[in-house]
N, C-alpha and C positions, 0 to 999 in steps of 0.2 A: 504494500500500500504506500502510495506517495505521501510526502509530508503535507502537501496541499489538501489531499483527501482526508487526512487525519485531523488537521488543525484548522483549516479554513472552511471547508465545505459544511461541517456541522453548524457553525455559527452563522455563516452566510445563508445557508438553507433555511434555518429557523427565522432569520430576519426577512427573507424574501417570500417565504411560503404564504403569509397572509395576503401580500400584494398580488402574488401569482394567482391565488384562489379567487380574489376579487376580480382580477382581470379576466380569468377564465370564465367565471360566472357571467360577467357582462358580455363577453364575446359569444358564449353559447346563447344567451338570451337574445342578442342581436341577430344571430343567424337563424334562430327559430322564427323570429319576426320576419326576417328576410324570406324564409320559406313560405310563410303565410301570405305575405305580399306577392311573392312570385306566383303562387297558385291563384290567389284572388284577383290579381290584375292581368293575368294572361301571359306570364313569363317575361322574357327579355323586353319585347316591344312594349308591353304594358307598363313595366317599370320605367322605361325611358319616357313613355308618354306621361307618366306621373311626375316626371322631372328629375329622375335619377340619372346622373351622367353615365354614359355607356361604360367608361373605364371603371366606375364604381361598381356597376353590375358585374363586370368581369372579375373584379377583385373579390366581391362577395361570393360569387360562384366558386372561385378558387378556394377561398377560406372554408366554404361549406363542404367542398369535396375533401379537403384536408381533414376536417373535423369529423364528418359523418361518412366519408368514404364513397359517396355517390353524388351525382348531379341532383339539384333540387327537383327536376322533373321525375327522377327515378326513385328518390328516397321517400319513404313513408314513415311517419312517427307512429310507433305502436300505440294504439288507443286514441289517436288524434285524427279526426277526419274533418274536412271542410265541405260545406255545402256551397259551392261556388255559384250556383244559380241563385240561391237565396242571398248570397253576398252581393252579387251584381244587381239583383232586384232591389235590395235595400239601398244600394248606392243611387239608384234612379228615383227612389221614393224619398223625397226631401222631408217627409214627416216621420220617417223611421228614426228610432232612438240611436 
């Protein structure tokens, strides 16, 4: 075992762990929201039409693939389903909550 592994890593790891967990939670939350918007808005074109820059969409797709192992079109969250027709109908109905 190297000196750094014995003497530096334990202290640095303990100090960084809370920040890393907070960042990871925020990143996962953001990517789940991205998946919802991806499906609710109709994918790439829909997100761009909503105002998301194309390069931002590509970065999010890449991050999604790294974290979940699949493209947002292919991935399904166990226990989570979207009723896209209802979503779109509520977007057209201005009185919807």
